[in-house]
C-alpha positions as CSV (number, residue, x, y, z in Angstrom):
1,M,-21.8,17.4,-4.4
2,K,-19.1,14.7,-5.3
3,A,-16.5,15.8,-7.8
4,S,-17.1,13.9,-11.0
5,L,-15.1,11.2,-12.7
6,K,-17.8,10.7,-15.3
7,G,-16.3,8.6,-18.2
8,L,-12.8,8.2,-16.6
9,R,-11.7,4.5,-16.9
10,V,-9.3,3.3,-14.2
11,L,-7.2,0.3,-14.0
12,N,-7.5,-0.5,-10.4
13,T,-4.6,-2.7,-9.6
14,R,-4.9,-2.9,-5.9
15,P,-5.1,-6.4,-4.3
16,K,-8.5,-8.1,-4.6
17,D,-9.5,-7.6,-1.0
18,R,-8.5,-3.9,-1.0
19,A,-9.9,-2.9,-4.4
20,R,-13.6,-2.7,-3.6
21,A,-13.5,0.6,-1.6
22,L,-11.7,2.3,-4.4
23,T,-13.9,0.9,-7.0
24,D,-17.0,1.9,-5.1
25,A,-15.6,5.5,-4.8
26,I,-14.8,5.7,-8.4
27,V,-18.3,4.4,-9.6
28,A,-20.1,6.6,-7.2
29,R,-18.5,9.6,-9.0
30,G,-19.5,8.2,-12.4
31,G,-16.1,6.7,-13.4
32,V,-15.4,3.1,-14.4
33,S,-13.1,0.8,-12.4
34,V,-11.4,-2.1,-14.1
35,E,-10.2,-4.4,-11.2
36,F,-7.0,-6.1,-12.2
37,P,-5.2,-7.1,-9.0
38,A,-1.4,-6.8,-9.5
39,L,-0.6,-8.4,-6.0
40,S,-2.1,-11.3,-4.1
41,I,-1.9,-10.8,-0.2
42,L,-1.9,-13.9,1.8
43,P,-1.3,-14.5,5.6
44,T,2.0,-16.3,6.7
45,P,1.8,-19.3,9.1
46,L,1.2,-18.2,12.7
47,E,4.7,-19.1,13.9
48,W,5.3,-15.4,14.1
49,L,2.9,-15.2,17.0
50,D,4.9,-17.7,19.0
51,T,8.1,-15.7,18.6
52,L,6.6,-12.3,20.0
53,P,8.3,-10.9,22.9
54,P,6.1,-10.6,26.1
55,A,3.8,-7.7,25.7
56,H,4.8,-6.0,28.9
57,E,8.4,-5.8,27.6
58,V,7.3,-3.9,24.3
59,Q,7.1,-0.1,24.3
60,I,5.9,0.4,20.5
61,A,3.9,-1.6,18.1
62,L,4.4,-0.3,14.5
63,F,2.1,-1.3,11.6
64,T,3.4,-0.9,8.2
65,S,0.0,-1.3,6.3
66,A,-3.7,-2.0,6.5
67,N,-2.9,-5.5,5.5
68,A,-0.5,-6.0,8.5
69,V,-3.4,-4.8,10.6
70,L,-5.9,-7.2,8.8
71,W,-3.5,-10.3,9.3
72,A,-2.2,-9.4,12.9
73,M,-5.2,-8.2,15.0
74,D,-7.3,-11.2,15.3
75,A,-4.3,-13.4,16.1
76,L,-3.1,-10.8,18.8
77,K,-6.4,-10.8,20.4
78,R,-6.8,-14.5,20.5
79,H,-3.2,-14.6,22.0
80,N,-4.2,-12.1,24.5
81,W,-1.2,-9.8,23.5
82,P,-2.3,-6.4,24.4
83,L,-0.9,-3.5,22.3
84,P,1.4,-1.0,23.8
85,E,1.8,2.6,22.0
86,V,0.7,2.1,18.5
87,I,2.2,3.9,15.3
88,A,0.9,3.4,11.9
89,I,2.6,4.2,8.9
90,G,-0.3,6.2,7.4
91,S,-3.9,7.2,7.7
92,A,-5.3,4.2,5.9
93,T,-3.4,1.9,8.5
94,R,-4.6,4.1,11.2
95,H,-8.1,3.7,10.0
96,A,-7.8,0.0,9.9
97,L,-6.5,-0.1,13.5
98,L,-9.3,2.2,14.7
99,D,-11.7,-0.2,13.0
100,A,-10.1,-3.1,14.9
101,G,-10.7,-1.3,18.3
102,V,-7.4,0.3,18.8
103,K,-7.4,3.8,20.2
104,N,-4.9,6.7,20.2
105,V,-2.9,5.5,17.1
106,I,0.0,7.9,16.0
107,C,0.7,8.4,12.4
108,P,2.5,10.9,10.1
109,D,0.9,13.3,7.6
110,I,2.6,11.6,4.7
111,P,2.3,7.6,4.6
112,D,5.7,6.4,4.0
113,S,8.8,5.1,5.9
114,E,10.8,8.3,5.7
115,H,8.0,10.4,7.4
116,V,7.2,7.7,10.1
117,L,10.9,7.9,10.9
118,E,10.5,11.6,11.5
119,L,7.9,11.1,14.3
120,P,9.0,12.4,17.9
121,E,8.1,9.1,19.3
122,L,10.7,7.3,17.2
123,Q,13.7,9.5,17.9
124,A,15.0,8.7,21.4
125,I,14.5,4.9,21.2
126,S,17.8,3.4,22.2
127,G,17.0,0.4,24.4
128,Q,13.3,0.3,23.6
129,R,11.7,-2.8,22.4
130,I,9.7,-2.3,19.2
131,V,7.7,-4.9,17.3
132,L,7.3,-4.1,13.6
133,F,4.2,-5.9,12.0
134,R,4.8,-6.0,8.3
135,G,4.8,-8.1,5.1
136,E,7.6,-10.4,4.0
137,G,10.2,-8.7,1.8
138,G,9.8,-5.0,0.9
139,R,11.9,-2.1,1.9
140,R,14.5,-2.3,4.8
141,L,14.7,1.4,5.6
142,L,12.4,1.4,8.5
143,A,13.8,-1.8,10.2
144,D,17.3,-0.7,9.5
145,T,17.0,2.8,10.8
146,L,15.2,1.7,14.1
147,K,18.0,-0.6,14.8
148,A,20.7,2.0,14.0
149,R,18.9,4.4,16.5
150,G,19.4,1.6,19.2
151,A,15.9,-0.1,19.3
152,H,15.6,-3.7,20.1
153,L,13.5,-4.6,17.0
154,H,11.4,-7.6,16.6
155,E,9.9,-8.1,13.2
156,A,6.7,-10.0,12.6
157,A,6.0,-10.8,9.1
158,V,2.2,-11.5,9.1
159,Y,1.5,-11.6,5.3
160,R,3.2,-12.2,2.1
161,R,2.8,-10.8,-1.4
162,E,2.5,-13.0,-4.4
163,L,2.2,-12.6,-8.2
164,P,-1.4,-13.2,-8.9
165,Q,-2.9,-15.6,-11.7
166,A,-4.2,-13.4,-14.5
167,D,-6.7,-14.4,-17.4
168,N,-4.7,-13.9,-20.6
169,G,-7.6,-13.2,-22.5
170,E,-8.8,-10.5,-20.2
171,T,-5.3,-9.1,-20.1
172,A,-5.0,-8.8,-23.9
173,K,-8.4,-7.3,-24.1
174,I,-7.5,-4.5,-21.7
175,W,-4.5,-3.3,-23.7
176,Q,-5.4,-4.2,-27.2
177,E,-8.8,-2.4,-26.8
178,C,-7.3,0.5,-24.7
179,A,-10.1,-0.2,-22.2
180,V,-8.7,2.3,-19.6
181,D,-7.6,5.7,-19.5
182,I,-5.2,5.6,-16.6
183,I,-3.5,3.0,-14.5
184,L,-3.5,3.3,-10.7
185,C,-0.5,1.5,-9.0
186,T,0.2,1.6,-5.3
187,S,3.6,-0.1,-4.8
188,T,6.7,-0.8,-6.8
189,E,6.2,-4.6,-6.4
190,A,2.7,-4.1,-8.1
191,L,4.3,-2.1,-10.8
192,H,6.9,-4.7,-11.7
193,N,4.1,-7.5,-11.6
194,L,2.0,-5.4,-14.1
195,F,4.9,-5.5,-16.6
196,T,5.2,-9.3,-16.0
197,L,1.3,-9.9,-16.2
198,F,0.9,-7.8,-19.4
199,G,4.0,-9.1,-21.0
200,K,6.3,-7.7,-23.8
201,E,3.6,-7.4,-26.2
202,A,1.8,-4.7,-24.1
203,L,5.0,-2.7,-23.3
204,S,4.3,0.2,-25.7
205,W,0.7,0.5,-24.2
206,L,2.0,0.4,-20.6
207,C,4.6,3.1,-21.2
208,A,2.2,5.2,-23.1
209,T,-0.9,5.0,-20.9
210,P,-0.9,7.7,-18.0
211,W,-0.2,6.3,-14.5
212,L,-1.1,7.5,-11.0
213,T,1.1,6.2,-8.3
214,A,0.9,6.0,-4.5
215,G,4.0,8.1,-3.7
216,E,7.0,9.5,-5.6
217,R,9.1,6.5,-5.1
218,V,6.6,4.3,-7.2
219,A,6.4,7.1,-9.7
220,H,10.3,7.2,-10.0
221,E,10.3,3.4,-10.6
222,A,7.6,3.7,-13.3
223,R,9.6,6.4,-15.1
224,A,12.6,4.0,-14.8
225,R,10.6,1.3,-16.6
226,G,9.7,3.7,-19.5
227,V,6.4,5.0,-18.5
228,Q,6.1,8.5,-20.1
229,N,3.2,10.2,-18.2
230,V,3.3,9.6,-14.4
231,F,2.0,11.6,-11.5
232,S,1.9,10.7,-7.9
233,A,-0.2,11.4,-4.8
234,P,0.0,10.2,-1.1
235,A,-1.9,6.8,-0.7
236,D,-4.6,8.4,1.2
237,A,-5.3,11.1,-1.6
238,L,-5.4,8.9,-4.7
239,L,-9.2,9.4,-5.3
240,Q,-8.7,13.4,-5.2
241,A,-5.8,12.9,-7.5
242,L,-7.9,11.0,-10.1
243,V,-10.4,13.9,-9.9
244,N,-7.7,16.4,-10.5
245,Y,-6.5,14.3,-13.5
246,H,-9.9,14.1,-14.9
247,Q,-10.4,17.9,-14.6
248,G,-7.1,18.6,-16.6
249,M,-5.0,19.1,-13.6
250,G,-2.9,15.8,-13.8
251,H,0.5,16.4,-15.1
252,A,3.7,14.3,-15.9
253,E,6.7,15.0,-13.5
């Protein structure tokens, strides 16, 4: 029997094409998912494909997100660029790769750059050629550390993030009517976009409403913006974290 989320109203801020699975899981448990994308994910022009090194010269392909898999794999197949050893930043990215037909994907137990960098496969990499499939912008920790370890790194930015257009009437209705019980946020960029999209008028509401974030780094940023009640979970454990919260186990940290 599925753990219940009956009556829990969640602001699901995942990008539009990534929100449905979480919405379905919340609704299946009796909860309400209010989809409010805080990021738009768009493919970059395919110039990145023409700059890839020859596949036979590459030892490792590293994917930083399921979006990187979504926007890279079809192009790679059309380009006849066979993947070498494949590493995913976490289980969601790994599942996206498996769904795309990639086998034997390596990933850490905790989905973030720090734990990817602890993998044995990324220790003695001096002289190895690695292709990093990623989005534009974002953290530099992964790329910088791989380079510092002596890898010949090629970065392929296969998608970009943008601030989505929001319906001002819908936005105002959410916070003025306190239409959700908890805000779910999966990245620092989405977090900052939420403050932009809701505006100064909703600042008190944003800071007083509980937040669930994907990882402690996002939670730390939420606290820095003044959010009073924040708890975090790994990106692949957000649904269980919602259940725990609904059962009275959520806590501010």
